[in-house]
N, C-alpha and C positions, 0 to 999 in steps of 0.2 A: 507756790508764792502769792499770795493774794494779791491785786488789786487794790495797790495805796500809793500818797505822794512818802519818800521819805522826808525824813523829820529835816536835812537841810537841801529838799525843794524850796519853788519860791511859792509859795498858792499864793498869791498879791491881797489882796488892792495892791495898786499901786503908793507911791506917796502926791500924786495925781489921780487917785482915787479907779484911775483903772482897772481891769480885772481881769492877771495877771497866770498861769501863763498865756498862751492863745493853745498852744498845745502841747503832751505829755509826749512820751516814749520810752516802752523799756526797757528798762536797769536789771541788775542785777543776771546779766543773758554773759553765756559762754562763747566760746569762735576759735577755732582752729591760729586763727594772728594771737588774741591776746593767752593762749592753754582753753582748758576743758571748764579749771572752775570762774566763780563769777566776778564782775568785775560792773563797777557802778555805775553812777552822777553820769553829764550829761555825753564821758567819752563814753561811753552803753547807748543812753538813748537817741543822740543828732543821729548818727546811724542807718538809725531806723525812721527814724520821718526822713534823710535827703533820703530812702531811697523808695520809701512812699512815693515822695516826690519823682522823681524820676524813674517809675513805668508807669506815673500818669501824662507826667513828659513826652515820654517816649512811646507809650499807645495811644495817643492825639493831638489835637489839635487847642486844645484850654491853657484859656486864659489863667491867671492870675486867679481871677474875683469864679470863674470855679473854678479850679484846683480849690482853692478854700473852703469849699460849699460842700465840693466831692466829701476828704478830710472832718469836714464838723457833721458834715451826717452818719459818717463810718463810726466815728467815736463813739463811747464808753465814759458819761456822766460818771469820777466817783463820790460824785453830791461833796455835798458840804466841807469847805478845810478843815 
């Protein structure tokens, strides 16, 4: 499946001109909890980012700014929306 935003995903900017989303995560995934067919949206993406946060919080004493910097430095830029 390639790297892309789904048509229903927010791609910013906001009404206030801020670029959003700050992060995105995989969708179209399968798990044993949902079964082996793919599921999409925030139900799939949010647990991926939460898992990354949990690994960072559990592995060292990082503060919020450090965690954000770590995630941003490892993010894959998908280009212009």
